Gaussian input, Z-matrix of N, CA and C with variables (Angstrom, degrees):
# hf/3-21g

backbone

0 1
 N
 C     1     B1
 C     2     B2     1     A1
 N     3     B3     2     A2     1     D1
 C     4     B4     3     A3     2     D2
 C     5     B5     4     A4     3     D3
 N     6     B6     5     A5     4     D4
 C     7     B7     6     A6     5     D5
 C     8     B8     7     A7     6     D6
 N     9     B9     8     A8     7     D7
 C    10    B10     9     A9     8     D8
 C    11    B11    10    A10     9     D9
 N    12    B12    11    A11    10    D10
 C    13    B13    12    A12    11    D11
 C    14    B14    13    A13    12    D12
 N    15    B15    14    A14    13    D13
 C    16    B16    15    A15    14    D14
 C    17    B17    16    A16    15    D15
 N    18    B18    17    A17    16    D16
 C    19    B19    18    A18    17    D17
 C    20    B20    19    A19    18    D18
 N    21    B21    20    A20    19    D19
 C    22    B22    21    A21    20    D20
 C    23    B23    22    A22    21    D21
 N    24    B24    23    A23    22    D22
 C    25    B25    24    A24    23    D23
 C    26    B26    25    A25    24    D24
 N    27    B27    26    A26    25    D25
 C    28    B28    27    A27    26    D26
 C    29    B29    28    A28    27    D27
 N    30    B30    29    A29    28    D28
 C    31    B31    30    A30    29    D29
 C    32    B32    31    A31    30    D30
 N    33    B33    32    A32    31    D31
 C    34    B34    33    A33    32    D32
 C    35    B35    34    A34    33    D33
 N    36    B36    35    A35    34    D34
 C    37    B37    36    A36    35    D35
 C    38    B38    37    A37    36    D36
 N    39    B39    38    A38    37    D37
 C    40    B40    39    A39    38    D38
 C    41    B41    40    A40    39    D39
 N    42    B42    41    A41    40    D40
 C    43    B43    42    A42    41    D41
 C    44    B44    43    A43    42    D42
 N    45    B45    44    A44    43    D43
 C    46    B46    45    A45    44    D44
 C    47    B47    46    A46    45    D45
 N    48    B48    47    A47    46    D46
 C    49    B49    48    A48    47    D47
 C    50    B50    49    A49    48    D48
 N    51    B51    50    A50    49    D49
 C    52    B52    51    A51    50    D50
 C    53    B53    52    A52    51    D51
 N    54    B54    53    A53    52    D52
 C    55    B55    54    A54    53    D53
 C    56    B56    55    A55    54    D54
 N    57    B57    56    A56    55    D55
 C    58    B58    57    A57    56    D56
 C    59    B59    58    A58    57    D57
 N    60    B60    59    A59    58    D58
 C    61    B61    60    A60    59    D59
 C    62    B62    61    A61    60    D60
 N    63    B63    62    A62    61    D61
 C    64    B64    63    A63    62    D62
 C    65    B65    64    A64    63    D63
 N    66    B66    65    A65    64    D64
 C    67    B67    66    A66    65    D65
 C    68    B68    67    A67    66    D66
 N    69    B69    68    A68    67    D67
 C    70    B70    69    A69    68    D68
 C    71    B71    70    A70    69    D69
 N    72    B72    71    A71    70    D70
 C    73    B73    72    A72    71    D71
 C    74    B74    73    A73    72    D72
 N    75    B75    74    A74    73    D73
 C    76    B76    75    A75    74    D74
 C    77    B77    76    A76    75    D75
 N    78    B78    77    A77    76    D76
 C    79    B79    78    A78    77    D77
 C    80    B80    79    A79    78    D78
 N    81    B81    80    A80    79    D79
 C    82    B82    81    A81    80    D80
 C    83    B83    82    A82    81    D81
 N    84    B84    83    A83    82    D82
 C    85    B85    84    A84    83    D83
 C    86    B86    85    A85    84    D84
 N    87    B87    86    A86    85    D85
 C    88    B88    87    A87    86    D86
 C    89    B89    88    A88    87    D87
 N    90    B90    89    A89    88    D88
 C    91    B91    90    A90    89    D89
 C    92    B92    91    A91    90    D90
 N    93    B93    92    A92    91    D91
 C    94    B94    93    A93    92    D92
 C    95    B95    94    A94    93    D93
 N    96    B96    95    A95    94    D94
 C    97    B97    96    A96    95    D95
 C    98    B98    97    A97    96    D96
 N    99    B99    98    A98    97    D97
 C   100   B100    99    A99    98    D98
 C   101   B101   100   A100    99    D99
 N   102   B102   101   A101   100   D100
 C   103   B103   102   A102   101   D101
 C   104   B104   103   A103   102   D102
 N   105   B105   104   A104   103   D103
 C   106   B106   105   A105   104   D104
 C   107   B107   106   A106   105   D105
 N   108   B108   107   A107   106   D106
 C   109   B109   108   A108   107   D107
 C   110   B110   109   A109   108   D108
 N   111   B111   110   A110   109   D109
 C   112   B112   111   A111   110   D110
 C   113   B113   112   A112   111   D111
 N   114   B114   113   A113   112   D112
 C   115   B115   114   A114   113   D113
 C   116   B116   115   A115   114   D114
 N   117   B117   116   A116   115   D115
 C   118   B118   117   A117   116   D116
 C   119   B119   118   A118   117   D117
 N   120   B120   119   A119   118   D118
 C   121   B121   120   A120   119   D119
 C   122   B122   121   A121   120   D120
 N   123   B123   122   A122   121   D121
 C   124   B124   123   A123   122   D122
 C   125   B125   124   A124   123   D123
 N   126   B126   125   A125   124   D124
 C   127   B127   126   A126   125   D125
 C   128   B128   127   A127   126   D126
 N   129   B129   128   A128   127   D127
 C   130   B130   129   A129   128   D128
 C   131   B131   130   A130   129   D129
 N   132   B132   131   A131   130   D130
 C   133   B133   132   A132   131   D131
 C   134   B134   133   A133   132   D132
 N   135   B135   134   A134   133   D133
 C   136   B136   135   A135   134   D134
 C   137   B137   136   A136   135   D135
 N   138   B138   137   A137   136   D136
 C   139   B139   138   A138   137   D137
 C   140   B140   139   A139   138   D138
 N   141   B141   140   A140   139   D139
 C   142   B142   141   A141   140   D140
 C   143   B143   142   A142   141   D141
 N   144   B144   143   A143   142   D142
 C   145   B145   144   A144   143   D143
 C   146   B146   145   A145   144   D144
 N   147   B147   146   A146   145   D145
 C   148   B148   147   A147   146   D146
 C   149   B149   148   A148   147   D147
 N   150   B150   149   A149   148   D148
 C   151   B151   150   A150   149   D149
 C   152   B152   151   A151   150   D150
 N   153   B153   152   A152   151   D151
 C   154   B154   153   A153   152   D152
 C   155   B155   154   A154   153   D153
 N   156   B156   155   A155   154   D154
 C   157   B157   156   A156   155   D155
 C   158   B158   157   A157   156   D156
 N   159   B159   158   A158   157   D157
 C   160   B160   159   A159   158   D158
 C   161   B161   160   A160   159   D159
 N   162   B162   161   A161   160   D160
 C   163   B163   162   A162   161   D161
 C   164   B164   163   A163   162   D162
 N   165   B165   164   A164   163   D163
 C   166   B166   165   A165   164   D164
 C   167   B167   166   A166   165   D165
 N   168   B168   167   A167   166   D166
 C   169   B169   168   A168   167   D167
 C   170   B170   169   A169   168   D168
 N   171   B171   170   A170   169   D169
 C   172   B172   171   A171   170   D170
 C   173   B173   172   A172   171   D171
 N   174   B174   173   A173   172   D172
 C   175   B175   174   A174   173   D173
 C   176   B176   175   A175   174   D174
 N   177   B177   176   A176   175   D175
 C   178   B178   177   A177   176   D176
 C   179   B179   178   A178   177   D177
 N   180   B180   179   A179   178   D178
 C   181   B181   180   A180   179   D179
 C   182   B182   181   A181   180   D180
 N   183   B183   182   A182   181   D181
 C   184   B184   183   A183   182   D182
 C   185   B185   184   A184   183   D183
 N   186   B186   185   A185   184   D184
 C   187   B187   186   A186   185   D185
 C   188   B188   187   A187   186   D186
 N   189   B189   188   A188   187   D187
 C   190   B190   189   A189   188   D188
 C   191   B191   190   A190   189   D189
 N   192   B192   191   A191   190   D190
 C   193   B193   192   A192   191   D191
 C   194   B194   193   A193   192   D192
 N   195   B195   194   A194   193   D193
 C   196   B196   195   A195   194   D194
 C   197   B197   196   A196   195   D195
 N   198   B198   197   A197   196   D196
 C   199   B199   198   A198   197   D197
 C   200   B200   199   A199   198   D198
 N   201   B201   200   A200   199   D199
 C   202   B202   201   A201   200   D200
 C   203   B203   202   A202   201   D201
 N   204   B204   203   A203   202   D202
 C   205   B205   204   A204   203   D203
 C   206   B206   205   A205   204   D204
 N   207   B207   206   A206   205   D205
 C   208   B208   207   A207   206   D206
 C   209   B209   208   A208   207   D207
 N   210   B210   209   A209   208   D208
 C   211   B211   210   A210   209   D209
 C   212   B212   211   A211   210   D210
 N   213   B213   212   A212   211   D211
 C   214   B214   213   A213   212   D212
 C   215   B215   214   A214   213   D213
 N   216   B216   215   A215   214   D214
 C   217   B217   216   A216   215   D215
 C   218   B218   217   A217   216   D216
 N   219   B219   218   A218   217   D217
 C   220   B220   219   A219   218   D218
 C   221   B221   220   A220   219   D219
 N   222   B222   221   A221   220   D220
 C   223   B223   222   A222   221   D221
 C   224   B224   223   A223   222   D222
 N   225   B225   224   A224   223   D223
 C   226   B226   225   A225   224   D224
 C   227   B227   226   A226   225   D225
 N   228   B228   227   A227   226   D226
 C   229   B229   228   A228   227   D227
 C   230   B230   229   A229   228   D228
 N   231   B231   230   A230   229   D229
 C   232   B232   231   A231   230   D230
 C   233   B233   232   A232   231   D231
 N   234   B234   233   A233   232   D232
 C   235   B235   234   A234   233   D233
 C   236   B236   235   A235   234   D234
 N   237   B237   236   A236   235   D235
 C   238   B238   237   A237   236   D236
 C   239   B239   238   A238   237   D237
 N   240   B240   239   A239   238   D238
 C   241   B241   240   A240   239   D239
 C   242   B242   241   A241   240   D240
 N   243   B243   242   A242   241   D241
 C   244   B244   243   A243   242   D242
 C   245   B245   244   A244   243   D243
 N   246   B246   245   A245   244   D244
 C   247   B247   246   A246   245   D245
 C   248   B248   247   A247   246   D246
 N   249   B249   248   A248   247   D247
 C   250   B250   249   A249   248   D248
 C   251   B251   250   A250   249   D249
 N   252   B252   251   A251   250   D250
 C   253   B253   252   A252   251   D251
 C   254   B254   253   A253   252   D252
 N   255   B255   254   A254   253   D253
 C   256   B256   255   A255   254   D254
 C   257   B257   256   A256   255   D255
 N   258   B258   257   A257   256   D256
 C   259   B259   258   A258   257   D257
 C   260   B260   259   A259   258   D258
 N   261   B261   260   A260   259   D259
 C   262   B262   261   A261   260   D260
 C   263   B263   262   A262   261   D261
 N   264   B264   263   A263   262   D262
 C   265   B265   264   A264   263   D263
 C   266   B266   265   A265   264   D264
 N   267   B267   266   A266   265   D265
 C   268   B268   267   A267   266   D266
 C   269   B269   268   A268   267   D267
 N   270   B270   269   A269   268   D268
 C   271   B271   270   A270   269   D269
 C   272   B272   271   A271   270   D270
 N   273   B273   272   A272   271   D271
 C   274   B274   273   A273   272   D272
 C   275   B275   274   A274   273   D273
 N   276   B276   275   A275   274   D274
 C   277   B277   276   A276   275   D275
 C   278   B278   277   A277   276   D276
 N   279   B279   278   A278   277   D277
 C   280   B280   279   A279   278   D278
 C   281   B281   280   A280   279   D279
 N   282   B282   281   A281   280   D280
 C   283   B283   282   A282   281   D281
 C   284   B284   283   A283   282   D282
 N   285   B285   284   A284   283   D283
 C   286   B286   285   A285   284   D284
 C   287   B287   286   A286   285   D285
 N   288   B288   287   A287   286   D286
 C   289   B289   288   A288   287   D287
 C   290   B290   289   A289   288   D288
 N   291   B291   290   A290   289   D289
 C   292   B292   291   A291   290   D290
 C   293   B293   292   A292   291   D291
 N   294   B294   293   A293   292   D292
 C   295   B295   294   A294   293   D293
 C   296   B296   295   A295   294   D294
 N   297   B297   296   A296   295   D295
 C   298   B298   297   A297   296   D296
 C   299   B299   298   A298   297   D297
 N   300   B300   299   A299   298   D298
 C   301   B301   300   A300   299   D299
 C   302   B302   301   A301   300   D300
 N   303   B303   302   A302   301   D301
 C   304   B304   303   A303   302   D302
 C   305   B305   304   A304   303   D303
 N   306   B306   305   A305   304   D304
 C   307   B307   306   A306   305   D305
 C   308   B308   307   A307   306   D306
 N   309   B309   308   A308   307   D307
 C   310   B310   309   A309   308   D308
 C   311   B311   310   A310   309   D309
 N   312   B312   311   A311   310   D310
 C   313   B313   312   A312   311   D311
 C   314   B314   313   A313   312   D312
 N   315   B315   314   A314   313   D313
 C   316   B316   315   A315   314   D314
 C   317   B317   316   A316   315   D315
 N   318   B318   317   A317   316   D316
 C   319   B319   318   A318   317   D317
 C   320   B320   319   A319   318   D318
 N   321   B321   320   A320   319   D319
 C   322   B322   321   A321   320   D320
 C   323   B323   322   A322   321   D321
 N   324   B324   323   A323   322   D322
 C   325   B325   324   A324   323   D323
 C   326   B326   325   A325   324   D324
 N   327   B327   326   A326   325   D325
 C   328   B328   327   A327   326   D326
 C   329   B329   328   A328   327   D327
 N   330   B330   329   A329   328   D328
 C   331   B331   330   A330   329   D329
 C   332   B332   331   A331   330   D330
 N   333   B333   332   A332   331   D331
 C   334   B334   333   A333   332   D332
 C   335   B335   334   A334   333   D333
 N   336   B336   335   A335   334   D334
 C   337   B337   336   A336   335   D335
 C   338   B338   337   A337   336   D336
 N   339   B339   338   A338   337   D337
 C   340   B340   339   A339   338   D338
 C   341   B341   340   A340   339   D339

   B1=1.5541
   B2=1.5907
   B3=1.3241
   B4=1.4452
   B5=1.5072
   B6=1.2511
   B7=1.3759
   B8=1.4905
   B9=1.3996
   B10=1.2930
   B11=1.5856
   B12=1.2416
   B13=1.5202
   B14=1.3271
   B15=1.3725
   B16=1.4430
   B17=1.5734
   B18=1.3335
   B19=1.5674
   B20=1.6520
   B21=1.3689
   B22=1.4168
   B23=1.5463
   B24=1.2691
   B25=1.4533
   B26=1.5883
   B27=1.2039
   B28=1.4095
   B29=1.5261
   B30=1.3713
   B31=1.5403
   B32=1.6123
   B33=1.3201
   B34=1.4700
   B35=1.4275
   B36=1.3655
   B37=1.4780
   B38=1.5673
   B39=1.3721
   B40=1.4962
   B41=1.5098
   B42=1.3285
   B43=1.4175
   B44=1.6392
   B45=1.3040
   B46=1.4923
   B47=1.5309
   B48=1.3838
   B49=1.3742
   B50=1.4882
   B51=1.3430
   B52=1.5338
   B53=1.5046
   B54=1.3990
   B55=1.4593
   B56=1.5467
   B57=1.2843
   B58=1.5471
   B59=1.4756
   B60=1.3191
   B61=1.4328
   B62=1.4884
   B63=1.2600
   B64=1.4985
   B65=1.5758
   B66=1.2416
   B67=1.5466
   B68=1.5572
   B69=1.3379
   B70=1.3732
   B71=1.6382
   B72=1.3925
   B73=1.4039
   B74=1.5383
   B75=1.2976
   B76=1.4662
   B77=1.5878
   B78=1.2652
   B79=1.4061
   B80=1.4478
   B81=1.3728
   B82=1.5993
   B83=1.4180
   B84=1.2632
   B85=1.4550
   B86=1.5632
   B87=1.2941
   B88=1.4086
   B89=1.5186
   B90=1.2288
   B91=1.4582
   B92=1.4564
   B93=1.3535
   B94=1.5188
   B95=1.6107
   B96=1.2914
   B97=1.4511
   B98=1.5552
   B99=1.3051
   B100=1.4512
   B101=1.5454
   B102=1.3667
   B103=1.4252
   B104=1.5096
   B105=1.4108
   B106=1.6135
   B107=1.5166
   B108=1.1911
   B109=1.5196
   B110=1.4645
   B111=1.1987
   B112=1.5805
   B113=1.4844
   B114=1.3589
   B115=1.3825
   B116=1.4934
   B117=1.3162
   B118=1.3684
   B119=1.4660
   B120=1.3826
   B121=1.4830
   B122=1.4520
   B123=1.2755
   B124=1.5332
   B125=1.5605
   B126=1.2807
   B127=1.4629
   B128=1.5182
   B129=1.2793
   B130=1.4215
   B131=1.4616
   B132=1.4222
   B133=1.3845
   B134=1.5826
   B135=1.3163
   B136=1.5156
   B137=1.4988
   B138=1.1965
   B139=1.5845
   B140=1.4625
   B141=1.4298
   B142=1.3723
   B143=1.5920
   B144=1.3176
   B145=1.3645
   B146=1.5514
   B147=1.2865
   B148=1.4724
   B149=1.4929
   B150=1.3247
   B151=1.4190
   B152=1.5059
   B153=1.3754
   B154=1.4221
   B155=1.3641
   B156=1.2952
   B157=1.5094
   B158=1.6902
   B159=1.3943
   B160=1.3532
   B161=1.5286
   B162=1.3357
   B163=1.4606
   B164=1.4726
   B165=1.2463
   B166=1.4599
   B167=1.4890
   B168=1.3438
   B169=1.4410
   B170=1.5250
   B171=1.2937
   B172=1.3955
   B173=1.5616
   B174=1.2602
   B175=1.4604
   B176=1.5943
   B177=1.3415
   B178=1.3788
   B179=1.5231
   B180=1.2974
   B181=1.4363
   B182=1.4775
   B183=1.2952
   B184=1.5069
   B185=1.5770
   B186=1.2772
   B187=1.4542
   B188=1.5565
   B189=1.3464
   B190=1.4649
   B191=1.5274
   B192=1.3456
   B193=1.4235
   B194=1.5168
   B195=1.3713
   B196=1.4491
   B197=1.4914
   B198=1.3214
   B199=1.4531
   B200=1.5416
   B201=1.3851
   B202=1.3573
   B203=1.5330
   B204=1.2534
   B205=1.4805
   B206=1.4887
   B207=1.4126
   B208=1.5048
   B209=1.4047
   B210=1.3057
   B211=1.3885
   B212=1.3660
   B213=1.3133
   B214=1.4737
   B215=1.4536
   B216=1.4351
   B217=1.3639
   B218=1.5472
   B219=1.3167
   B220=1.4897
   B221=1.4244
   B222=1.3864
   B223=1.3936
   B224=1.5693
   B225=1.5052
   B226=1.4639
   B227=1.5828
   B228=1.3333
   B229=1.5058
   B230=1.5173
   B231=1.4102
   B232=1.3812
   B233=1.5308
   B234=1.2834
   B235=1.3253
   B236=1.6702
   B237=1.3527
   B238=1.5446
   B239=1.5312
   B240=1.2953
   B241=1.4742
   B242=1.5618
   B243=1.3545
   B244=1.4437
   B245=1.5778
   B246=1.3515
   B247=1.3220
   B248=1.5338
   B249=1.3271
   B250=1.5138
   B251=1.6050
   B252=1.3614
   B253=1.4382
   B254=1.5658
   B255=1.2913
   B256=1.3984
   B257=1.4917
   B258=1.4502
   B259=1.4222
   B260=1.4664
   B261=1.3705
   B262=1.3571
   B263=1.5395
   B264=1.2542
   B265=1.3819
   B266=1.5088
   B267=1.3731
   B268=1.5685
   B269=1.4951
   B270=1.3046
   B271=1.4349
   B272=1.4963
   B273=1.2313
   B274=1.5022
   B275=1.5479
   B276=1.3531
   B277=1.4844
   B278=1.4773
   B279=1.3473
   B280=1.4219
   B281=1.5017
   B282=1.2984
   B283=1.5868
   B284=1.3662
   B285=1.3978
   B286=1.4438
   B287=1.6325
   B288=1.2230
   B289=1.4678
   B290=1.5562
   B291=1.2519
   B292=1.4934
   B293=1.4526
   B294=1.2455
   B295=1.4913
   B296=1.5191
   B297=1.3520
   B298=1.4796
   B299=1.5173
   B300=1.3417
   B301=1.4063
   B302=1.4697
   B303=1.3904
   B304=1.5069
   B305=1.5701
   B306=1.3509
   B307=1.5271
   B308=1.5521
   B309=1.1660
   B310=1.4854
   B311=1.5786
   B312=1.2750
   B313=1.4117
   B314=1.5565
   B315=1.3162
   B316=1.4659
   B317=1.5966
   B318=1.2564
   B319=1.4531
   B320=1.4539
   B321=1.3654
   B322=1.4240
   B323=1.5735
   B324=1.1593
   B325=1.4849
   B326=1.5732
   B327=1.3053
   B328=1.5252
   B329=1.5758
   B330=1.3488
   B331=1.5313
   B332=1.6017
   B333=1.3887
   B334=1.4525
   B335=1.4937
   B336=1.3068
   B337=1.5966
   B338=1.4324
   B339=1.2706
   B340=1.4994
   B341=1.6460
   A1=110.00
   A2=112.53
   A3=117.31
   A4=109.38
   A5=119.23
   A6=124.81
   A7=109.04
   A8=125.88
   A9=125.01
   A10=116.08
   A11=119.03
   A12=118.84
   A13=109.75
   A14=121.70
   A15=127.90
   A16=107.60
   A17=112.07
   A18=113.79
   A19=100.83
   A20=108.66
   A21=114.38
   A22=110.22
   A23=118.27
   A24=121.42
   A25=111.01
   A26=117.19
   A27=125.97
   A28=114.30
   A29=119.46
   A30=123.10
   A31=97.86
   A32=115.72
   A33=118.10
   A34=107.60
   A35=117.58
   A36=123.94
   A37=106.32
   A38=119.95
   A39=115.03
   A40=106.49
   A41=112.49
   A42=123.54
   A43=107.93
   A44=118.23
   A45=115.68
   A46=111.42
   A47=118.35
   A48=125.83
   A49=111.37
   A50=116.84
   A51=123.87
   A52=105.74
   A53=121.25
   A54=121.62
   A55=112.86
   A56=123.57
   A57=125.77
   A58=103.26
   A59=113.50
   A60=125.42
   A61=111.62
   A62=120.07
   A63=128.59
   A64=106.75
   A65=117.39
   A66=122.39
   A67=107.44
   A68=112.08
   A69=114.95
   A70=100.84
   A71=114.20
   A72=118.75
   A73=108.02
   A74=115.04
   A75=119.95
   A76=108.36
   A77=113.22
   A78=118.10
   A79=114.19
   A80=116.19
   A81=122.71
   A82=106.55
   A83=116.70
   A84=115.54
   A85=105.74
   A86=116.92
   A87=126.59
   A88=110.50
   A89=120.51
   A90=125.51
   A91=108.45
   A92=113.14
   A93=115.62
   A94=109.80
   A95=116.20
   A96=119.79
   A97=113.52
   A98=117.35
   A99=123.23
   A100=110.21
   A101=115.61
   A102=115.93
   A103=103.13
   A104=109.55
   A105=120.48
   A106=106.42
   A107=111.80
   A108=114.54
   A109=110.00
   A110=116.21
   A111=121.69
   A112=106.66
   A113=119.66
   A114=121.37
   A115=119.82
   A116=120.79
   A117=127.12
   A118=107.22
   A119=119.55
   A120=125.97
   A121=110.26
   A122=118.38
   A123=120.90
   A124=108.48
   A125=113.62
   A126=122.13
   A127=110.83
   A128=120.74
   A129=124.51
   A130=109.60
   A131=117.58
   A132=126.48
   A133=110.16
   A134=115.72
   A135=122.50
   A136=105.97
   A137=117.74
   A138=118.81
   A139=111.45
   A140=111.60
   A141=118.75
   A142=108.03
   A143=117.14
   A144=124.66
   A145=115.38
   A146=117.38
   A147=121.04
   A148=107.22
   A149=120.29
   A150=128.92
   A151=110.74
   A152=115.91
   A153=124.41
   A154=116.69
   A155=120.01
   A156=124.45
   A157=101.66
   A158=108.31
   A159=114.93
   A160=113.16
   A161=118.49
   A162=121.46
   A163=112.01
   A164=120.97
   A165=123.67
   A166=108.23
   A167=113.02
   A168=115.56
   A169=115.61
   A170=112.79
   A171=121.14
   A172=112.00
   A173=116.59
   A174=120.06
   A175=114.86
   A176=114.33
   A177=117.66
   A178=112.31
   A179=118.91
   A180=126.87
   A181=111.49
   A182=122.04
   A183=123.57
   A184=108.62
   A185=119.03
   A186=120.81
   A187=107.00
   A188=113.41
   A189=120.58
   A190=109.82
   A191=117.14
   A192=120.48
   A193=115.80
   A194=113.02
   A195=115.63
   A196=107.73
   A197=121.36
   A198=124.83
   A199=107.41
   A200=112.98
   A201=123.29
   A202=115.79
   A203=115.86
   A204=123.26
   A205=111.99
   A206=112.03
   A207=116.79
   A208=109.66
   A209=122.09
   A210=125.10
   A211=108.98
   A212=125.60
   A213=132.73
   A214=110.76
   A215=116.97
   A216=124.61
   A217=108.38
   A218=114.37
   A219=120.88
   A220=118.67
   A221=117.73
   A222=121.08
   A223=113.96
   A224=111.29
   A225=115.06
   A226=108.56
   A227=116.70
   A228=122.48
   A229=110.20
   A230=116.37
   A231=124.01
   A232=112.38
   A233=119.11
   A234=118.90
   A235=106.89
   A236=113.88
   A237=113.24
   A238=105.41
   A239=116.45
   A240=128.57
   A241=108.72
   A242=118.88
   A243=117.31
   A244=107.77
   A245=118.57
   A246=118.90
   A247=117.73
   A248=110.65
   A249=116.88
   A250=111.76
   A251=118.84
   A252=121.25
   A253=107.89
   A254=117.16
   A255=121.16
   A256=109.36
   A257=118.73
   A258=121.45
   A259=106.95
   A260=120.73
   A261=129.37
   A262=107.52
   A263=117.19
   A264=126.13
   A265=111.47
   A266=113.04
   A267=119.87
   A268=115.40
   A269=119.18
   A270=123.76
   A271=115.96
   A272=117.43
   A273=117.49
   A274=113.26
   A275=111.66
   A276=114.86
   A277=110.67
   A278=117.11
   A279=115.72
   A280=113.87
   A281=109.32
   A282=122.98
   A283=100.58
   A284=117.60
   A285=123.47
   A286=109.06
   A287=113.93
   A288=121.41
   A289=112.46
   A290=116.79
   A291=125.69
   A292=104.50
   A293=121.78
   A294=129.50
   A295=105.73
   A296=115.90
   A297=119.08
   A298=114.51
   A299=119.80
   A300=119.68
   A301=108.98
   A302=114.82
   A303=116.25
   A304=120.70
   A305=108.73
   A306=108.05
   A307=114.68
   A308=120.79
   A309=122.79
   A310=107.48
   A311=115.25
   A312=119.92
   A313=108.02
   A314=113.28
   A315=115.62
   A316=99.83
   A317=119.13
   A318=123.60
   A319=112.89
   A320=114.49
   A321=125.41
   A322=111.71
   A323=121.11
   A324=125.37
   A325=107.69
   A326=112.76
   A327=122.59
   A328=105.62
   A329=113.05
   A330=114.59
   A331=105.04
   A332=115.56
   A333=117.08
   A334=111.88
   A335=117.59
   A336=118.03
   A337=109.13
   A338=113.81
   A339=113.54
   A340=101.13
   D1=134.19
   D2=177.56
   D3=-97.98
   D4=125.50
   D5=179.31
   D6=-91.33
   D7=116.85
   D8=-175.52
   D9=-66.46
   D10=141.96
   D11=174.80
   D12=-138.77
   D13=168.64
   D14=-177.89
   D15=-148.99
   D16=150.20
   D17=-179.46
   D18=-93.90
   D19=135.16
   D20=179.46
   D21=-122.97
   D22=131.23
   D23=170.68
   D24=-77.95
   D25=131.13
   D26=174.15
   D27=-127.96
   D28=133.08
   D29=-178.35
   D30=-89.05
   D31=120.72
   D32=170.78
   D33=-98.93
   D34=130.53
   D35=177.66
   D36=-111.20
   D37=115.32
   D38=-173.49
   D39=-146.29
   D40=164.90
   D41=-179.95
   D42=-85.17
   D43=119.53
   D44=179.96
   D45=-83.96
   D46=-179.28
   D47=179.56
   D48=-60.04
   D49=-25.26
   D50=-174.57
   D51=-80.96
   D52=-2.07
   D53=178.97
   D54=80.21
   D55=14.46
   D56=178.86
   D57=-121.98
   D58=163.47
   D59=178.61
   D60=-78.57
   D61=145.45
   D62=179.34
   D63=-141.49
   D64=162.35
   D65=168.62
   D66=-130.31
   D67=157.96
   D68=176.05
   D69=-157.27
   D70=149.79
   D71=176.39
   D72=-89.52
   D73=126.89
   D74=176.01
   D75=-114.64
   D76=150.60
   D77=174.63
   D78=-117.17
   D79=124.96
   D80=-173.96
   D81=-113.89
   D82=133.64
   D83=171.26
   D84=-97.42
   D85=115.98
   D86=-169.19
   D87=-105.05
   D88=121.76
   D89=174.16
   D90=-80.63
   D91=152.55
   D92=-179.14
   D93=-60.28
   D94=-23.75
   D95=-173.34
   D96=-94.73
   D97=-2.03
   D98=178.00
   D99=-67.21
   D100=142.18
   D101=175.08
   D102=-145.58
   D103=160.38
   D104=174.83
   D105=-126.72
   D106=145.46
   D107=178.76
   D108=-80.82
   D109=129.22
   D110=-177.28
   D111=-119.46
   D112=126.50
   D113=176.34
   D114=-104.62
   D115=-2.81
   D116=170.20
   D117=-156.18
   D118=142.45
   D119=176.46
   D120=-134.79
   D121=122.08
   D122=-178.71
   D123=-125.78
   D124=140.89
   D125=168.91
   D126=-100.15
   D127=122.72
   D128=-171.47
   D129=-127.70
   D130=159.81
   D131=178.48
   D132=-138.70
   D133=124.77
   D134=177.24
   D135=-115.78
   D136=127.43
   D137=175.06
   D138=-70.97
   D139=165.24
   D140=-174.58
   D141=-73.04
   D142=138.58
   D143=-174.33
   D144=94.03
   D145=-12.41
   D146=-177.28
   D147=-64.91
   D148=134.29
   D149=172.00
   D150=-119.58
   D151=137.84
   D152=178.30
   D153=-142.52
   D154=137.65
   D155=176.95
   D156=-121.17
   D157=124.11
   D158=-173.47
   D159=-151.24
   D160=167.76
   D161=169.50
   D162=-118.05
   D163=179.60
   D164=179.07
   D165=-121.03
   D166=105.55
   D167=179.00
   D168=-72.63
   D169=-10.98
   D170=180.00
   D171=-148.75
   D172=147.86
   D173=179.79
   D174=-68.09
   D175=130.51
   D176=-174.62
   D177=-150.71
   D178=166.53
   D179=167.93
   D180=-98.43
   D181=126.90
   D182=171.49
   D183=-105.23
   D184=109.18
   D185=-169.28
   D186=-115.60
   D187=118.44
   D188=-177.78
   D189=-81.70
   D190=122.22
   D191=174.92
   D192=-91.09
   D193=-40.85
   D194=170.89
   D195=-155.82
   D196=170.01
   D197=-171.33
   D198=78.67
   D199=-179.93
   D200=176.64
   D201=-137.60
   D202=156.94
   D203=176.83
   D204=-140.91
   D205=143.82
   D206=167.52
   D207=-92.01
   D208=122.37
   D209=-179.83
   D210=-104.02
   D211=131.46
   D212=179.74
   D213=-130.56
   D214=144.41
   D215=178.82
   D216=-122.71
   D217=169.44
   D218=-176.77
   D219=-60.12
   D220=-23.16
   D221=-177.16
   D222=-81.71
   D223=-1.44
   D224=172.89
   D225=104.88
   D226=-14.03
   D227=-179.63
   D228=-70.55
   D229=136.33
   D230=173.34
   D231=-129.26
   D232=149.55
   D233=178.55
   D234=-148.66
   D235=143.54
   D236=175.17
   D237=-93.49
   D238=135.03
   D239=179.84
   D240=-114.65
   D241=125.72
   D242=-178.78
   D243=-124.01
   D244=-162.54
   D245=178.07
   D246=-53.14
   D247=137.72
   D248=-178.46
   D249=83.85
   D250=-4.25
   D251=-177.44
   D252=-73.22
   D253=138.46
   D254=-179.31
   D255=-127.52
   D256=120.82
   D257=175.76
   D258=-109.49
   D259=140.65
   D260=168.48
   D261=-100.85
   D262=101.41
   D263=-174.13
   D264=-94.16
   D265=120.18
   D266=176.88
   D267=-138.00
   D268=8.42
   D269=179.06
   D270=-67.11
   D271=137.18
   D272=176.40
   D273=-105.99
   D274=2.92
   D275=172.55
   D276=-97.86
   D277=-106.85
   D278=177.75
   D279=-153.43
   D280=157.16
   D281=-179.95
   D282=-144.56
   D283=165.78
   D284=175.65
   D285=-137.72
   D286=161.61
   D287=173.41
   D288=-141.82
   D289=151.14
   D290=174.87
   D291=-127.00
   D292=132.07
   D293=169.60
   D294=-77.44
   D295=115.71
   D296=176.85
   D297=-106.20
   D298=158.34
   D299=173.76
   D300=94.30
   D301=174.04
   D302=-177.22
   D303=-77.93
   D304=-15.87
   D305=-174.27
   D306=-110.00
   D307=154.11
   D308=-177.02
   D309=-64.05
   D310=162.71
   D311=176.44
   D312=-103.12
   D313=130.43
   D314=-178.99
   D315=-111.81
   D316=139.19
   D317=-176.39
   D318=-156.99
   D319=161.78
   D320=179.05
   D321=-111.57
   D322=129.55
   D323=166.18
   D324=-102.95
   D325=120.85
   D326=-174.93
   D327=-117.26
   D328=97.81
   D329=-173.99
   D330=-76.40
   D331=127.22
   D332=-175.88
   D333=-90.33
   D334=149.11
   D335=172.89
   D336=-71.33
   D337=145.98
   D338=-169.62
   D339=-112.71

């Protein structure tokens, strides 16, 4: 039996050895049978123009369903994330996002079991 798999690009937001937040693109080959333990799942909405600076007190996935955001980290890196974008957020310091475009951003926060 062949188990289907696919490659998925995930943006990892993390705290580096220098104590500030960074981001990197990681590629994960995910089999159809792979699973992650989720302890909390929230569907959220942020209106266009909303800006937030925050940290991640726990590891989670941030999955954009619709709309777009500009994600920025302390090292100065920024990236636009749109529908289907997945961020693995694990920084303990800070990062920020701004909802861009005319529509609100609808997204899921999935807290991962540690």
